[in-house]
N, C-alpha and C positions, 0 to 999 in steps of 0.2 A: 843447563840442567844435566845432571849425570844420568847414566843408564839406570843406576841403582835407584835414584830418586824417582825416575819415571816409572820403573817397575813397582815401587812402593805405592805411588799414587794410583796406578792402574789397579793394583791389588785392593787397595782401600775402596776405590770406586765400585769395583765389582762386588765386594762384600756388602756395601751399602745397598746396591741394587738388588742383590739376592735376598737380603733381609726384608726389603720393602715388598718384593714379590711374594715371599713366603708368608709374610704377615697378611697380605691381601687374600691369599688362598685360605688361610685359617679363618679369617673373618667371614668370607663368603660361605664356607661350610657351616659355620656356627649359626648363620642366619636361617638355615633351613631347619625349621622345627616341625616335628610331626604334629598333625592335627588330631583331635579326638572329637567324636560325635556320638551321641546316644540316640538310638532309634527306638521308638515305641512300636512294637510288633503286634500284628493281628493273627488270628488263626492258630495260635500255639495251644495245642490240646494234649500233648503227651510228652514223655521224656525224650523221644527221638527228635522232636521238632528243633530243639537247640542245636543238635548235631547237624541237621540239614541246613539250618540257617548259617551256622559257622562255616561250613564247607562252601556255601554259595558266596559268602563274603570274602573268604580267603582266596577265591578264584579271581577277584578283582585286582588288577595290577595296582601296586602301591599300598595295599593293605598290609599292615605290619602286625597287628594284634586284634583279636576278636574275643570278646567275653559276652556270652549270651546267658541271661538270667531268666530261667523259666518262671520263677515266682513273680517277678515284676514285669515280665513280658517285654524285656528290653535287650538291646545289644549295644555294647560300648565298643566302638571301632577306632583304632589308632591307625592313621594312614598318612602317606606322603601326598600333600596337596598339589604337588607338581605332576603327579601321575594319575590322580583320581579326584573325585569330588562327591559331595553328598548325594547328588542326583544319581550317580552311578551306583552308589551303595543302596539307595532306595530301590533302584531298578533291579539290582541283584536279589534282594529279599522278595520283592514282588514277583519276579520271574520264578522264584523257588516256591511260590504259593503263600507267602507271608507278607502282605502289604505292610508298609511301614511309613512312619512320619518322624520328623526330627523332634526329639524330646528335649535334648540339650546339646550344646555345641560350644567348642572353643575356637571354631573356625573364624578367621578374620577376613 
């Protein structure tokens, strides 16, 4: 086998290995999906309550988005399930003075 042939084979093998590793990284990143949970809130009495609740939830690590609805007394929270969970979110609202319970969830 010549040096040229050996180099070509090594080049092809390294390309195949690189593509396999790159593909594995993309697949693992795609499998991390944000979770969404809706909490039913208590003690919401004024227009400032949603602001307080939103701030409390945003302080929880892993929370990506918070939408608080005063009319329905709910909060929809999108979060990274590897960093937090529904118990931590409920604790955050309760500590802020607004006890909550799960109303809906797409958490698996």
